[in-house]
N, CA, C and O atoms as CSV, one atom per row, in Angstrom:
chain,resi,resn,atom,element,x,y,z
A,1,MET,N,N,32.321,-74.845,-44.535
A,1,MET,CA,C,32.403,-74.048,-45.867
A,1,MET,C,C,31.581,-74.917,-46.931
A,1,MET,O,O,30.643,-74.359,-47.501
A,2,TYR,N,N,31.818,-75.980,-47.171
A,2,TYR,CA,C,31.195,-76.573,-48.375
A,2,TYR,C,C,30.435,-77.855,-47.761
A,2,TYR,O,O,30.746,-78.499,-46.759
A,3,VAL,N,N,29.248,-78.065,-48.725
A,3,VAL,CA,C,28.496,-79.155,-48.012
A,3,VAL,C,C,28.941,-80.530,-49.092
A,3,VAL,O,O,29.009,-80.423,-50.316
A,4,ASP,N,N,29.176,-81.622,-48.422
A,4,ASP,CA,C,29.202,-82.656,-49.219
A,4,ASP,C,C,28.105,-83.267,-50.273
A,4,ASP,O,O,26.958,-83.452,-49.864
A,5,PRO,N,N,28.449,-83.578,-51.620
A,5,PRO,CA,C,27.485,-83.968,-52.323
A,5,PRO,C,C,26.987,-85.228,-52.171
A,5,PRO,O,O,27.631,-86.029,-51.493
A,6,PRO,N,N,25.825,-85.590,-52.743
A,6,PRO,CA,C,25.251,-86.862,-52.484
A,6,PRO,C,C,26.020,-88.014,-52.351
A,6,PRO,O,O,26.767,-88.094,-53.326
A,7,ALA,N,N,26.169,-88.934,-51.586
A,7,ALA,CA,C,27.154,-90.354,-51.718
A,7,ALA,C,C,26.491,-91.205,-52.539
A,7,ALA,O,O,25.271,-91.320,-52.426
A,8,PRO,N,N,27.261,-91.979,-53.558
A,8,PRO,CA,C,26.632,-93.097,-54.271
A,8,PRO,C,C,26.144,-94.166,-53.089
A,8,PRO,O,O,26.763,-94.297,-52.033
A,9,LYS,N,N,25.177,-94.762,-53.361
A,9,LYS,CA,C,24.562,-95.455,-52.475
A,9,LYS,C,C,25.057,-97.086,-52.846
A,9,LYS,O,O,25.062,-97.493,-54.007
A,10,PRO,N,N,25.403,-97.806,-51.858
A,10,PRO,CA,C,25.978,-99.060,-51.978
A,10,PRO,C,C,24.487,-99.888,-52.034
A,10,PRO,O,O,23.438,-99.398,-51.616
A,11,ARG,N,N,24.630,-101.422,-52.714
A,11,ARG,CA,C,23.573,-102.152,-53.119
A,11,ARG,C,C,22.922,-102.657,-51.762
A,11,ARG,O,O,23.583,-103.254,-50.912
A,12,ASP,N,N,21.696,-102.394,-51.641
A,12,ASP,CA,C,20.986,-102.921,-50.351
A,12,ASP,C,C,20.706,-104.401,-50.650
A,12,ASP,O,O,20.354,-104.790,-51.764
A,13,PRO,N,N,20.879,-105.181,-49.617
A,13,PRO,CA,C,20.384,-106.651,-50.006
A,13,PRO,C,C,19.231,-106.861,-50.306
A,13,PRO,O,O,18.934,-107.887,-50.918
A,14,LYS,N,N,18.326,-105.959,-49.954
A,14,LYS,CA,C,16.749,-106.179,-50.352
A,14,LYS,C,C,16.712,-105.581,-51.717
A,14,LYS,O,O,15.695,-106.027,-52.248
A,15,GLU,N,N,17.238,-104.908,-52.412
A,15,GLU,CA,C,17.292,-104.224,-53.601
A,15,GLU,C,C,17.087,-105.142,-54.663
A,15,GLU,O,O,17.827,-106.126,-54.674
A,16,THR,N,N,16.181,-105.019,-55.615
A,16,THR,CA,C,15.927,-105.859,-56.833
A,16,THR,C,C,16.179,-105.152,-58.121
A,16,THR,O,O,15.934,-103.957,-58.286
A,17,PRO,N,N,16.649,-105.898,-58.974
A,17,PRO,CA,C,16.874,-104.945,-60.340
A,17,PRO,C,C,15.609,-104.646,-61.133
A,17,PRO,O,O,14.619,-105.343,-60.907
A,18,PRO,N,N,15.560,-103.858,-61.870
A,18,PRO,CA,C,14.414,-103.395,-62.591
A,18,PRO,C,C,13.762,-104.379,-63.425
A,18,PRO,O,O,14.437,-105.236,-63.996
A,19,VAL,N,N,12.361,-104.321,-63.557
A,19,VAL,CA,C,11.583,-105.398,-64.416
A,19,VAL,C,C,11.972,-104.995,-65.902
A,19,VAL,O,O,11.972,-103.864,-66.389
A,20,SER,N,N,12.308,-106.226,-66.514
A,20,SER,CA,C,12.827,-106.063,-67.917
A,20,SER,C,C,11.405,-105.990,-68.877
A,20,SER,O,O,11.227,-104.972,-69.546
A,21,ALA,N,N,10.561,-106.922,-68.915
A,21,ALA,CA,C,9.541,-106.801,-69.786
A,21,ALA,C,C,8.333,-107.147,-69.158
A,21,ALA,O,O,8.354,-107.672,-68.045
A,22,SER,N,N,7.197,-106.892,-69.795
A,22,SER,CA,C,5.987,-107.029,-69.339
A,22,SER,C,C,5.301,-108.149,-69.586
A,22,SER,O,O,4.364,-108.467,-68.853
A,23,GLY,N,N,5.692,-108.937,-70.705
A,23,GLY,CA,C,5.186,-110.220,-70.971
A,23,GLY,C,C,6.415,-111.133,-71.293
A,23,GLY,O,O,7.511,-110.652,-71.581
A,24,ALA,N,N,6.144,-112.635,-71.221
A,24,ALA,CA,C,7.353,-113.455,-71.456
A,24,ALA,C,C,7.631,-113.559,-72.994
A,24,ALA,O,O,8.747,-113.894,-73.392
A,25,LEU,N,N,6.645,-113.280,-73.820
A,25,LEU,CA,C,7.020,-113.229,-75.462
A,25,LEU,C,C,7.317,-111.786,-75.961
A,25,LEU,O,O,7.572,-111.610,-77.152
A,26,ASP,N,N,7.293,-110.853,-75.170
A,26,ASP,CA,C,7.359,-109.462,-75.727
A,26,ASP,C,C,8.672,-109.128,-76.247
A,26,ASP,O,O,8.844,-108.743,-77.404
A,27,ASP,N,N,9.684,-109.290,-75.314
A,27,ASP,CA,C,10.845,-108.999,-75.882
A,27,ASP,C,C,11.938,-110.138,-75.076
A,27,ASP,O,O,11.629,-110.539,-73.954
A,28,PRO,N,N,12.923,-110.502,-75.585
A,28,PRO,CA,C,13.866,-111.370,-74.775
A,28,PRO,C,C,14.186,-111.066,-73.666
A,28,PRO,O,O,14.779,-109.995,-73.530
A,29,GLN,N,N,13.949,-111.777,-72.658
A,29,GLN,CA,C,14.072,-111.464,-71.058
A,29,GLN,C,C,15.662,-111.403,-71.073
A,29,GLN,O,O,16.354,-112.070,-71.842
A,30,ARG,N,N,16.168,-110.481,-70.084
A,30,ARG,CA,C,17.303,-110.326,-69.914
A,30,ARG,C,C,17.729,-110.489,-68.326
A,30,ARG,O,O,16.930,-110.255,-67.420
A,31,ALA,N,N,18.895,-110.859,-68.136
A,31,ALA,CA,C,19.087,-110.788,-66.511
A,31,ALA,C,C,19.959,-109.439,-66.226
A,31,ALA,O,O,20.708,-108.870,-67.019
A,32,TRP,N,N,19.704,-109.135,-65.081
A,32,TRP,CA,C,20.322,-107.933,-64.690
A,32,TRP,C,C,21.415,-108.200,-63.617
A,32,TRP,O,O,21.372,-109.175,-62.867
A,33,GLU,N,N,22.309,-107.347,-63.602
A,33,GLU,CA,C,23.534,-107.295,-62.591
A,33,GLU,C,C,23.981,-106.007,-62.294
A,33,GLU,O,O,24.134,-105.164,-63.177
A,34,PHE,N,N,24.280,-105.718,-60.684
A,34,PHE,CA,C,24.578,-104.334,-60.117
A,34,PHE,C,C,25.741,-104.086,-60.887
A,34,PHE,O,O,26.623,-104.937,-61.004
A,35,ASN,N,N,25.803,-102.803,-61.499
A,35,ASN,CA,C,26.761,-102.245,-62.360
A,35,ASN,C,C,28.261,-102.348,-61.688
A,35,ASN,O,O,28.317,-101.749,-60.614
A,36,PRO,N,N,29.358,-102.913,-62.049
A,36,PRO,CA,C,30.629,-102.930,-61.387
A,36,PRO,C,C,31.089,-101.531,-61.445
A,36,PRO,O,O,31.609,-101.042,-60.442
A,37,ASP,N,N,30.968,-100.943,-62.365
A,37,ASP,CA,C,31.303,-99.249,-62.395
A,37,ASP,C,C,30.874,-98.663,-61.402
A,37,ASP,O,O,31.662,-98.009,-60.719
A,38,TYR,N,N,29.365,-98.750,-61.025
A,38,TYR,CA,C,28.815,-98.025,-59.823
A,38,TYR,C,C,29.329,-98.513,-58.468
A,38,TYR,O,O,29.434,-97.804,-57.467
A,39,GLN,N,N,29.674,-99.965,-58.566
A,39,GLN,CA,C,30.158,-100.431,-57.166
A,39,GLN,C,C,31.715,-99.665,-57.122
A,39,GLN,O,O,32.136,-99.240,-56.046
A,40,ARG,N,N,32.379,-99.554,-58.161
A,40,ARG,CA,C,33.507,-98.845,-58.233
A,40,ARG,C,C,33.690,-97.492,-57.515
A,40,ARG,O,O,34.599,-97.136,-56.765
A,41,LEU,N,N,32.595,-96.831,-57.935
A,41,LEU,CA,C,32.466,-95.532,-57.148
A,41,LEU,C,C,31.964,-95.357,-55.871
A,41,LEU,O,O,32.181,-94.416,-55.108
A,42,VAL,N,N,31.198,-96.448,-55.677
A,42,VAL,CA,C,31.109,-96.537,-53.874
A,42,VAL,C,C,32.027,-96.812,-53.089
A,42,VAL,O,O,32.142,-96.436,-51.923
A,43,VAL,N,N,32.930,-97.680,-53.875
A,43,VAL,CA,C,34.370,-98.002,-52.988
A,43,VAL,C,C,35.141,-96.811,-52.950
A,43,VAL,O,O,35.665,-96.427,-51.905
A,44,ALA,N,N,35.262,-96.097,-54.220
A,44,ALA,CA,C,36.167,-95.043,-54.311
A,44,ALA,C,C,35.698,-93.765,-53.313
A,44,ALA,O,O,36.537,-93.023,-52.804
A,45,TRP,N,N,34.428,-93.626,-53.127
A,45,TRP,CA,C,33.736,-92.727,-52.209
A,45,TRP,C,C,34.138,-93.132,-50.507
A,45,TRP,O,O,34.397,-92.312,-49.626
A,46,ASN,N,N,34.099,-94.527,-50.378
A,46,ASN,CA,C,34.391,-94.837,-48.857
A,46,ASN,C,C,35.939,-94.949,-48.629
A,46,ASN,O,O,36.362,-94.912,-47.473
A,47,THR,N,N,36.725,-95.074,-49.599
A,47,THR,CA,C,37.919,-95.020,-49.648
A,47,THR,C,C,38.511,-93.504,-49.355
A,47,THR,O,O,39.290,-93.217,-48.445
A,48,VAL,N,N,38.032,-92.720,-50.211
A,48,VAL,CA,C,38.541,-91.244,-50.097
A,48,VAL,C,C,38.149,-90.396,-48.874
A,48,VAL,O,O,38.912,-89.628,-48.288
A,49,LEU,N,N,36.731,-90.657,-48.532
A,49,LEU,CA,C,36.078,-89.907,-47.410
A,49,LEU,C,C,36.983,-90.087,-46.246
A,49,LEU,O,O,37.439,-89.053,-45.758
A,50,PRO,N,N,37.275,-91.069,-45.789
A,50,PRO,CA,C,38.169,-91.134,-44.330
A,50,PRO,C,C,39.515,-90.523,-44.260
A,50,PRO,O,O,40.022,-89.986,-43.275
A,51,GLN,N,N,40.124,-90.711,-45.675
A,51,GLN,CA,C,41.445,-89.952,-45.815
A,51,GLN,C,C,41.448,-88.605,-45.821
A,51,GLN,O,O,42.441,-88.031,-45.373
A,52,LEU,N,N,40.450,-87.923,-46.277
A,52,LEU,CA,C,40.172,-86.653,-46.565
A,52,LEU,C,C,39.744,-86.131,-44.873
A,52,LEU,O,O,40.305,-85.145,-44.394
A,53,GLU,N,N,38.902,-86.769,-44.230
A,53,GLU,CA,C,38.495,-86.629,-42.881
A,53,GLU,C,C,40.250,-86.432,-42.087
A,53,GLU,O,O,40.621,-85.470,-41.415
A,54,ALA,N,N,40.926,-87.466,-42.387
A,54,ALA,CA,C,42.039,-87.550,-41.443
A,54,ALA,C,C,42.860,-86.267,-41.893
A,54,ALA,O,O,43.408,-85.685,-40.956
A,55,LEU,N,N,42.994,-85.873,-42.797
A,55,LEU,CA,C,43.480,-84.461,-43.323
A,55,LEU,C,C,43.110,-83.314,-42.862
A,55,LEU,O,O,43.850,-82.375,-42.573
A,56,ARG,N,N,41.706,-83.375,-42.767
A,56,ARG,CA,C,41.066,-82.255,-42.229
A,56,ARG,C,C,41.397,-82.063,-40.708
A,56,ARG,O,O,41.827,-81.049,-40.156
A,57,THR,N,N,41.095,-83.267,-40.173
A,57,THR,CA,C,41.316,-83.305,-38.648
A,57,THR,C,C,42.903,-82.863,-38.283
A,57,THR,O,O,43.097,-82.132,-37.312
A,58,ALA,N,N,43.848,-83.264,-38.976
A,58,ALA,CA,C,45.113,-82.885,-38.477
A,58,ALA,C,C,45.382,-81.528,-38.915
A,58,ALA,O,O,46.220,-80.964,-38.211
A,59,LEU,N,N,44.862,-80.761,-39.984
A,59,LEU,CA,C,45.078,-79.538,-40.197
A,59,LEU,C,C,44.112,-78.567,-39.096
A,59,LEU,O,O,44.504,-77.431,-38.827
A,60,ASP,N,N,43.036,-79.022,-38.588
A,60,ASP,CA,C,42.211,-78.405,-37.753
A,60,ASP,C,C,43.098,-78.537,-36.216
A,60,ASP,O,O,43.071,-77.585,-35.436
A,61,LYS,N,N,43.655,-79.452,-35.976
A,61,LYS,CA,C,44.650,-79.685,-34.808
A,61,LYS,C,C,45.812,-78.656,-34.828
A,61,LYS,O,O,46.095,-77.842,-33.949
A,62,ALA,N,N,46.472,-78.882,-36.115
A,62,ALA,CA,C,47.495,-77.732,-36.009
A,62,ALA,C,C,47.244,-76.441,-36.181
A,62,ALA,O,O,48.124,-75.614,-35.942
A,63,TYR,N,N,45.845,-76.023,-36.680
A,63,TYR,CA,C,45.383,-74.668,-36.536
A,63,TYR,C,C,45.181,-74.174,-35.417
A,63,TYR,O,O,45.553,-73.027,-35.169
A,64,GLY,N,N,44.447,-75.065,-34.366
A,64,GLY,CA,C,44.250,-74.866,-32.824
A,64,GLY,C,C,45.384,-74.361,-32.213
A,64,GLY,O,O,45.535,-73.308,-31.593
A,65,LEU,N,N,46.304,-75.417,-32.518
A,65,LEU,CA,C,47.589,-75.045,-31.771
A,65,LEU,C,C,48.390,-73.959,-32.016
A,65,LEU,O,O,49.123,-73.390,-31.207
A,66,ALA,N,N,48.187,-73.660,-33.352
A,66,ALA,CA,C,49.003,-72.371,-34.076
A,66,ALA,C,C,48.297,-71.025,-33.513
A,66,ALA,O,O,48.953,-70.019,-33.244
A,67,LYS,N,N,47.041,-71.102,-33.380
A,67,LYS,CA,C,46.205,-70.024,-32.747
A,67,LYS,C,C,46.520,-69.623,-31.206
A,67,LYS,O,O,46.398,-68.468,-30.798
A,68,SER,N,N,46.894,-70.597,-30.482
A,68,SER,CA,C,47.030,-70.652,-29.115
A,68,SER,C,C,48.174,-69.827,-28.751
A,68,SER,O,O,49.289,-70.066,-29.215
A,69,PRO,N,N,47.939,-68.794,-27.884
A,69,PRO,CA,C,49.048,-67.994,-27.592
A,69,PRO,C,C,50.219,-68.560,-26.720
A,69,PRO,O,O,51.267,-67.928,-26.591
A,70,GLN,N,N,49.995,-69.822,-26.102
A,70,GLN,CA,C,50.914,-70.437,-25.608
A,70,GLN,C,C,52.072,-71.171,-26.522
A,70,GLN,O,O,53.181,-71.552,-26.149
A,71,THR,N,N,51.472,-71.256,-27.846
A,71,THR,CA,C,52.410,-71.962,-28.917
A,71,THR,C,C,53.298,-70.807,-29.304
A,71,THR,O,O,54.496,-71.044,-29.153
A,72,TRP,N,N,53.018,-69.716,-29.728
A,72,TRP,CA,C,53.698,-68.547,-30.363
A,72,TRP,C,C,53.837,-67.430,-29.487
A,72,TRP,O,O,52.810,-66.919,-29.038
A,73,ASP,N,N,54.964,-66.973,-29.177
A,73,ASP,CA,C,55.173,-65.791,-28.612
A,73,ASP,C,C,55.790,-64.487,-29.225
A,73,ASP,O,O,56.038,-63.439,-28.629
A,74,ALA,N,N,55.987,-64.791,-30.578
A,74,ALA,CA,C,56.658,-63.762,-31.531
A,74,ALA,C,C,55.541,-63.539,-32.575
A,74,ALA,O,O,54.677,-64.365,-32.866
A,75,PRO,N,N,55.681,-62.343,-33.077
A,75,PRO,CA,C,54.968,-61.787,-33.991
A,75,PRO,C,C,54.985,-62.766,-35.406
A,75,PRO,O,O,53.989,-62.691,-36.126
A,76,VAL,N,N,55.813,-63.445,-35.705
A,76,VAL,CA,C,56.058,-64.120,-36.705
A,76,VAL,C,C,55.119,-65.534,-36.872
A,76,VAL,O,O,55.042,-66.200,-37.904
A,77,GLY,N,N,54.495,-65.788,-35.708
A,77,GLY,CA,C,53.383,-66.851,-35.322
A,77,GLY,C,C,52.169,-66.496,-36.340
A,77,GLY,O,O,51.601,-67.395,-36.961
A,78,GLU,N,N,51.827,-65.201,-36.466
A,78,GLU,CA,C,50.487,-64.989,-37.227
A,78,GLU,C,C,50.517,-65.451,-38.703
A,78,GLU,O,O,49.542,-65.767,-39.384
A,79,ARG,N,N,52.071,-65.426,-39.143
A,79,ARG,CA,C,52.063,-65.775,-40.769
A,79,ARG,C,C,52.025,-67.317,-40.835
A,79,ARG,O,O,51.870,-67.879,-41.919
A,80,TYR,N,N,52.153,-67.946,-39.782
A,80,TYR,CA,C,51.877,-69.638,-39.642
A,80,TYR,C,C,50.488,-69.778,-39.530
A,80,TYR,O,O,49.972,-70.666,-40.208
A,81,VAL,N,N,49.815,-69.122,-38.852
A,81,VAL,CA,C,48.359,-69.141,-38.433
A,81,VAL,C,C,47.808,-68.960,-40.116
A,81,VAL,O,O,47.141,-69.860,-40.626
A,82,GLN,N,N,48.133,-67.819,-40.819
A,82,GLN,CA,C,47.600,-67.602,-41.933
A,82,GLN,C,C,48.039,-68.847,-43.231
A,82,GLN,O,O,47.307,-69.254,-44.132
A,83,ASP,N,N,49.166,-69.155,-42.997
A,83,ASP,CA,C,49.693,-70.430,-43.995
A,83,ASP,C,C,48.583,-71.577,-43.631
A,83,ASP,O,O,47.835,-71.932,-44.541
A,84,ILE,N,N,48.453,-72.136,-42.412
A,84,ILE,CA,C,47.562,-72.988,-42.119
A,84,ILE,C,C,46.257,-72.582,-42.386
A,84,ILE,O,O,45.610,-73.566,-42.747
A,85,ARG,N,N,45.612,-71.612,-42.369
A,85,ARG,CA,C,44.360,-71.307,-42.668
A,85,ARG,C,C,44.124,-71.657,-44.132
A,85,ARG,O,O,43.212,-72.353,-44.578
A,86,GLU,N,N,45.287,-70.942,-44.926
A,86,GLU,CA,C,45.198,-71.100,-46.375
A,86,GLU,C,C,45.192,-72.496,-46.806
A,86,GLU,O,O,44.546,-72.834,-47.798
A,87,TRP,N,N,45.949,-73.415,-46.042
A,87,TRP,CA,C,45.887,-74.962,-46.203
A,87,TRP,C,C,44.435,-75.710,-45.992
A,87,TRP,O,O,44.009,-76.630,-46.690
A,88,ARG,N,N,43.929,-75.247,-45.133
A,88,ARG,CA,C,42.515,-75.786,-44.561
A,88,ARG,C,C,41.401,-75.195,-45.730
A,88,ARG,O,O,40.413,-75.874,-46.009
A,89,THR,N,N,41.595,-74.161,-46.241
A,89,THR,CA,C,40.923,-73.728,-47.458
A,89,THR,C,C,40.985,-74.457,-48.601
A,89,THR,O,O,39.996,-74.915,-49.172
A,90,ARG,N,N,42.449,-74.619,-49.066
A,90,ARG,CA,C,42.580,-75.415,-50.187
A,90,ARG,C,C,42.178,-76.929,-49.977
A,90,ARG,O,O,41.822,-77.633,-50.922
A,91,LEU,N,N,42.257,-77.379,-48.685
A,91,LEU,CA,C,41.783,-78.785,-48.682
A,91,LEU,C,C,40.396,-78.776,-48.673
A,91,LEU,O,O,39.933,-79.856,-49.041
A,92,ALA,N,N,39.502,-77.868,-48.359
A,92,ALA,CA,C,38.148,-78.058,-48.302
A,92,ALA,C,C,37.711,-77.827,-49.846
A,92,ALA,O,O,36.750,-78.410,-50.348
A,93,VAL,N,N,38.489,-76.954,-50.499
A,93,VAL,CA,C,38.211,-76.902,-51.988
A,93,VAL,C,C,38.215,-78.213,-52.666
A,93,VAL,O,O,37.316,-78.741,-53.320
A,94,TYR,N,N,39.571,-78.697,-52.344
A,94,TYR,CA,C,39.970,-80.129,-52.768
A,94,TYR,C,C,38.994,-81.279,-52.802
A,94,TYR,O,O,38.613,-81.960,-53.753
A,95,ARG,N,N,38.626,-81.329,-51.265
A,95,ARG,CA,C,37.691,-82.329,-50.833
A,95,ARG,C,C,36.080,-82.157,-51.741
A,95,ARG,O,O,35.356,-83.083,-52.106
A,96,HIS,N,N,35.887,-80.900,-51.902
A,96,HIS,CA,C,34.822,-80.657,-52.450
A,96,HIS,C,C,34.669,-81.250,-53.936
A,96,HIS,O,O,33.721,-81.939,-54.314
A,97,ASN,N,N,35.646,-80.904,-54.619
A,97,ASN,CA,C,36.181,-81.058,-56.155
A,97,ASN,C,C,36.111,-82.640,-56.163
A,97,ASN,O,O,35.291,-83.164,-56.917
A,98,VAL,N,N,36.849,-83.359,-55.443
A,98,VAL,CA,C,36.853,-84.855,-55.505
A,98,VAL,C,C,35.530,-85.658,-55.314
A,98,VAL,O,O,35.180,-86.561,-56.075
A,99,LEU,N,N,34.769,-85.205,-54.131
A,99,LEU,CA,C,33.675,-85.790,-53.731
A,99,LEU,C,C,32.494,-85.541,-54.751
A,99,LEU,O,O,31.615,-86.374,-54.974
A,100,THR,N,N,32.588,-84.130,-55.421
A,100,THR,CA,C,31.768,-83.983,-56.482
A,100,THR,C,C,31.895,-84.613,-57.681
A,100,THR,O,O,30.949,-84.795,-58.447
A,101,ALA,N,N,33.003,-84.952,-57.879
A,101,ALA,CA,C,33.392,-85.589,-59.260
A,101,ALA,C,C,32.989,-86.967,-59.203
A,101,ALA,O,O,32.603,-87.527,-60.228
A,102,ILE,N,N,33.057,-87.711,-57.832
A,102,ILE,CA,C,32.539,-88.969,-57.868
A,102,ILE,C,C,30.998,-88.985,-57.646
A,102,ILE,O,O,30.325,-89.887,-58.145
A,103,SER,N,N,30.512,-88.130,-57.003
A,103,SER,CA,C,29.014,-88.065,-57.158
A,103,SER,C,C,28.391,-87.798,-58.532
A,103,SER,O,O,27.361,-88.365,-58.896
A,104,ASP,N,N,29.107,-86.845,-59.331
A,104,ASP,CA,C,28.515,-86.567,-60.514
A,104,ASP,C,C,28.657,-87.871,-61.465
A,104,ASP,O,O,27.824,-88.190,-62.313
A,105,GLU,N,N,29.762,-88.516,-61.200
A,105,GLU,CA,C,29.925,-89.767,-61.838
A,105,GLU,C,C,28.792,-90.808,-61.651
A,105,GLU,O,O,28.264,-91.461,-62.551
A,106,ALA,N,N,28.527,-90.847,-60.405
A,106,ALA,CA,C,27.567,-91.904,-59.961
A,106,ALA,C,C,26.420,-91.562,-60.253
A,106,ALA,O,O,25.564,-92.442,-60.345
A,107,ALA,N,N,26.064,-90.135,-60.491
A,107,ALA,CA,C,24.437,-89.734,-60.862
A,107,ALA,C,C,24.433,-90.137,-62.347
A,107,ALA,O,O,23.368,-90.281,-62.948
A,108,ASP,N,N,25.641,-90.322,-62.944
A,108,ASP,CA,C,25.551,-90.544,-64.679
A,108,ASP,C,C,25.717,-91.967,-64.892
A,108,ASP,O,O,25.827,-92.384,-66.045
A,109,THR,N,N,25.751,-92.848,-63.788
A,109,THR,CA,C,26.112,-94.432,-64.188
A,109,THR,C,C,24.850,-94.922,-63.728
A,109,THR,O,O,24.302,-94.476,-62.720
A,110,PRO,N,N,24.333,-95.916,-64.512
A,110,PRO,CA,C,23.153,-96.566,-64.101
A,110,PRO,C,C,23.638,-97.642,-63.036
A,110,PRO,O,O,24.725,-98.210,-63.139
A,111,ARG,N,N,22.759,-97.866,-62.029
A,111,ARG,CA,C,23.179,-98.778,-60.840
A,111,ARG,C,C,22.865,-100.332,-61.556
A,111,ARG,O,O,23.369,-101.315,-61.013
A,112,TRP,N,N,22.189,-100.471,-62.540
A,112,TRP,CA,C,21.968,-101.953,-62.764
A,112,TRP,C,C,22.160,-101.815,-64.381
A,112,TRP,O,O,21.811,-100.897,-65.122
A,113,ILE,N,N,22.809,-102.992,-64.665
A,113,ILE,CA,C,22.841,-103.063,-66.378
A,113,ILE,C,C,22.314,-104.441,-66.599
A,113,ILE,O,O,22.125,-105.134,-65.600
A,114,GLN,N,N,22.031,-104.968,-67.880
A,114,GLN,CA,C,21.514,-105.842,-68.613
A,114,GLN,C,C,22.689,-106.679,-68.924
A,114,GLN,O,O,23.713,-106.236,-69.445
A,115,THR,N,N,22.498,-107.905,-68.583
A,115,THR,CA,C,23.569,-108.967,-69.082
A,115,THR,C,C,22.790,-110.207,-69.720
A,115,THR,O,O,21.584,-110.381,-69.542
A,116,THR,N,N,23.555,-111.003,-70.439
A,116,THR,CA,C,22.923,-112.252,-71.340
A,116,THR,C,C,23.215,-113.514,-70.335
A,116,THR,O,O,22.678,-114.604,-70.536
A,117,ALA,N,N,23.957,-113.323,-69.420
A,117,ALA,CA,C,24.249,-114.257,-68.444
A,117,ALA,C,C,22.906,-114.716,-67.841
A,117,ALA,O,O,22.070,-113.834,-67.647
A,118,ASN,N,N,22.553,-116.163,-67.477
A,118,ASN,CA,C,21.398,-116.717,-67.025
A,118,ASN,C,C,20.052,-116.255,-67.592
A,118,ASN,O,O,19.014,-116.549,-66.999
A,119,ALA,N,N,20.041,-115.574,-68.670
A,119,ALA,CA,C,19.011,-115.255,-69.440
A,119,ALA,C,C,18.111,-116.476,-70.172
A,119,ALA,O,O,18.714,-117.339,-70.809
A,120,PRO,N,N,16.856,-116.511,-70.072
A,120,PRO,CA,C,16.316,-117.649,-70.860
A,120,PRO,C,C,16.482,-117.475,-72.211
A,120,PRO,O,O,16.411,-116.327,-72.651
A,121,HIS,N,N,16.675,-118.326,-72.897
A,121,HIS,CA,C,16.612,-118.417,-74.537
A,121,HIS,C,C,16.226,-119.723,-75.072
A,121,HIS,O,O,16.218,-120.771,-74.426
A,122,ALA,N,N,15.896,-119.575,-76.349
A,122,ALA,CA,C,15.277,-120.689,-77.294
A,122,ALA,C,C,16.335,-121.713,-77.354
A,122,ALA,O,O,17.510,-121.374,-77.500
A,123,PHE,N,N,15.947,-123.081,-77.238
A,123,PHE,CA,C,16.721,-124.209,-77.747
A,123,PHE,C,C,17.123,-124.120,-79.059
A,123,PHE,O,O,16.266,-123.714,-79.844
A,124,GLN,N,N,18.246,-124.404,-79.514
A,124,GLN,CA,C,18.520,-124.338,-80.903
A,124,GLN,C,C,18.707,-125.755,-81.421
A,124,GLN,O,O,18.957,-125.950,-82.610
């Protein structure tokens, strides 16, 4: 029903920080570090996605069993099938909202941030 938004990308070991200045004397050089807030979003995505998948799988299994004519022999069974169908729809909307919130925050969060640690500075 819904397509997952783009996931935040974890740091690639070959990825390098952006170049800070064009010359050695133009601006004070800064060191870069991978943004811990962005890393938090990567971890959140990787934590939430398997749990949502497990819920979806469990509801799909229950829905398949509920639709089976061997499970229900009474007319009341259709009510349970409708309830499970509604739960599946709500879970799909919830999943889309959670993953979109993480993805949107990741899109607004810089991957690299400047830090003063290990940056060259003049002697005093």
